[in-house]
N, C-alpha and C positions, 0 to 999 in steps of 0.2 A: 692841897693835894700834893704828894712827891713827884718827882719825877717818874718813879717806877709805877705809880698808880697811874698815871697820863700813857705810859708804856701800855699797861695792861688793858686800858680803855681803848687805845688804838689797836691793839691787838685783836680785842674781841670784836670790834667793828670790823676790821681786816678779816677776821674768820667767818662773821656772819655774810660778808660779800663774799668770799670765796666759797662757802657753802651752796649760795643762791645762785651764783655765776655758773659753777661748775658741775654741781650735782643735784640738779633738780629733781624734787622726789625724794632726795635722800638728806635734805637739809637738816632734819631733826638728828638722824645718825652722825652726819659730818660735825655739828657742833657738839654733840656728847663725845665724839673720839676728840676733837681739839681742846675741849676743856680738860679732859683727862691728861693729855700730855701737858698742857699748860700747868696743871695742877702738879705732875711728876716732876718738871722741870722748874717749877718756880723759884726755888733757893738759889739755883744756878742762874737762871735770868735775874733775877734781881742783884746777885753779887756781880755778874758781867754787866749789866747796865750801869751800877755805880763806877766800877772800873771805867765803861766807856766814858761816863759823865765826867769823871776825874781826868781823863786823859791818859790813865794808866794801861788802857787796854785799847788797841788800834782798831778801827773799824773793822778790818780785814781778819784780825784773829777774832773779833765779836763773830763774824759771819761763819768763819771756821769751826768755833765753838758750837754755833746755833746747829751749823750742818752735821756735826759728829753726833747731836741728839736726835738724828733724823730716825734712828732705829726705835728709840723709844715711843715714836708714835705708833703704836702697834694697830689701831683702827678698828677694836672688835666690834663696835657696831656696825660699820661698814661692812664687813668682813661677814656679819651674820646676816646683813641684808642681802649679800650674794653679788656684792660688786667684784668685777673681774680683777685678777690682781693687776692688771696695767693700770687700770682706774685708781687703784688704791694708791699703787706708786706714785703716780701724777698728783693725787692730791697731796701724798706726804711730801713731794718736793715743793708744791706750791705752799703747803703750811709752813715750811721753813723760810720761803721767801715771804711771807706774811710777816712772821716773827722779824725778819731783817728790816723789812720796810717799816714795821711800826717802830722800831728803834731809831732810823734814821728820821722819822717822822718828830720824835718828841725829845731825843738827846742830842 
């Protein structure tokens, strides 16, 4: 298993915990939206984790790059489920933190 595969596995575990802990009753929608975000950013995440592993990208730069992708987490399923905008933004921010934490665990 590659470092990136380990990262994705840690990320998926983190997303499941986040959905369960923060959006009770909306876990399915949260997981769906998080998986859509991961799929949308997968190539960038793979490149950035490789650069981070090689030492060609700092942890701060990795964090900045991930935070810049925040708007790509569109959260359609959660929006359709009627979650308030503030809850959506809190989940979106927490999702970026989960991505960063997953990288810190395995890289």
